C-alpha positions, -999 to 999 in steps of 0.1 A, spaced: 0 0 0 28 24 8 46 18 -25 14 21 -44 6 54 -25 40 67 -35 34 58 -71 2 78 -71 20 106 -54 48 111 -80 40 127 -113 60 107 -139 54 130 -169 65 160 -148 97 142 -137 105 133 -174 98 169 -184 120 184 -157 149 160 -158 150 151 -196 131 179 -213 103 155 -220 124 131 -240 120 100 -220 94 72 -223 73 62 -193 76 24 -186 56 13 -156 77 -18 -153 112 -31 -157 109 -39 -194 124 -14 -219 101 -1 -247 125 -12 -275 117 -48 -266 83 -45 -282 76 -83 -279 73 -80 -241 68 -43 -234 33 -34 -221 28 3 -226 -5 5 -207 13 -3 -174 28 31 -175 -8 45 -171 -18 24 -141 -7 50 -115 -17 84 -127 -8 114 -105 -35 114 -78 -27 131 -45 -60 121 -28 -56 84 -38 -21 85 -24 -33 99 9 -61 73 10 -37 44 6 -12 59 31 -41 61 57 -50 24 49 -14 15 55 -14 32 89 4 65 79 -24 91 78 1 118 85 28 105 62 63 96 74 100 106 70 124 86 48 157 90 30 166 86 -7 202 76 -12 216 85 -47 250 83 -64 261 119 -65 280 116 -98 248 110 -117 232 144 -122 200 129 -136 196 106 -106 200 135 -81 176 157 -100 151 129 -102 153 124 -64 149 162 -59 117 162 -80 103 131 -63 110 146 -28 90 177 -37 61 157 -51 60 134 -20 56 165 2 21 168 -11 10 136 6 29 142 38 60 122 31 93 139 39 121 125 17 156 135 27 181 132 -1 214 114 8 239 120 -20 269 96 -17 299 87 -39 294 60 -65 315 34 -48 297 40 -15 263 36 -33 275 4 -50 288 -12 -18 262 -1 6 230 2 -14 234 -22 -43 256 -48 -27 248 -43 9 211 -34 5 214 -9 33 191 19 22 155 31 25 150 43 -11 172 50 -40 171 63 -76 189 40 -100 191 31 -137 189 -7 -143 212 -22 -168 212 -58 -181 239 -81 -193 221 -93 -224 189 -72 -226 166 -103 -227 132 -105 -210 147 -131 -187 176 -108 -177 152 -79 -171 128 -98 -149 148 -125 -131 165 -99 -109 132 -95 -90 130 -131 -79 132 -135 -42 166 -153 -41 183 -137 -71 216 -121 -62 207 -89 -82 174 -84 -63 188 -54 -44 153 -40 -38 145 -71 -18 112 -77 -36 96 -110 -27 64 -124 -41 56 -161 -44 34 -158 -74 61 -138 -92 87 -164 -84 64 -192 -97 56 -173 -129 93 -167 -137 102 -203 -131 75 -214 -155 85 -188 -181 122 -198 -180 112 -235 -184 86 -229 -212 93 -243 -246 64 -227 -263 72 -192 -274 37 -178 -270 33 -193 -236 67 -180 -225 58 -145 -237 25 -146 -219 42 -156 -186 69 -129 -189 41 -103 -195 23 -117 -164 55 -112 -144 56 -75 -155 20 -71 -145 28 -85 -110 57 -61 -106 34 -32 -116 5 -43 -93 28 -47 -64 46 -15 -72 78 -34 -66 96 -2 -78 84 31 -90 95 29 -126 98 62 -142 112 61 -177 135 47 -204 158 76 -208 164 91 -242 199 86 -257 209 118 -275 237 118 -301 253 149 -317 272 142 -350 291 164 -374 270 169 -406 299 157 -427 295 123 -412 270 95 -418 263 59 -410 254 62 -374 231 34 -361 210 33 -329 209 1 -310 187 -11 -282 215 -6 -257 238 24 -251 266 7 -271 279 26 -301 294 9 -332 318 35 -345 330 13 -373 299 21 -394 305 59 -394 321 75 -424 326 108 -441 301 116 -468 
C-alpha cells in the first residue's frame, strides 16, 4: 500500500519533463520499450498522479500523516540526483518527507546495491544481455541482483514457469504476467526509459542506434 501510494504521489510526466526535457518514455515496469515483444505500454498509465488516492492508501497502511524517509543517490549521476529532488518535492504533497542522501558511486554500489542498506534510491537498471529473462529474473526472491529485496511467491512461480517454457507464445504470456505483478505490487516506482541523444558532425553519416547504449563507431564514415 505504501509503495502504491508513493506511485500515485509522484508525477511521472513531470519528472521526465523536468529531468529530460520530456524526451524519456514512461515504462511502468522493468521492461524497456525497444523490446516490443514484451513491453506493455498501458502499465505506464496504471498509476496516474493522484494526491488524494495516495493519501487514502497511506491512511489504509497506517500512515495518515505520512512519514519521513531517505533517498540515497549516487552523486556523480546528475539525472539521478535531479530525479530524487523532484520526487522529494512531489512526495511532500502527501505528507512524506524525503531527505536526499547523496553519496559517492563506490559507496552507493557497496552499501545500497551490494549491501542493500538503504530506504529508497534512484537508479538506472542495466542488463547483461537485454533479454526478457535478464530484465525480470532480478526481482525473484533469491536472485543475487534483487537489491530492492522484492519478494512475491506468485512472481517467483511465474518466472520459473517462463524460463522453463518451450512454447514461445506461452513464454511471452508468462513474462508479461510477471511484468503485471511487478506493476500491481509497485515493486519499484518505474519512471522512464531515458532518451539517448547523439550529436554528430553533418559531414559524417552511417550512425546506427541500438537497443543498448553501445555505439558501433566502425559504421560511421565521411560523406
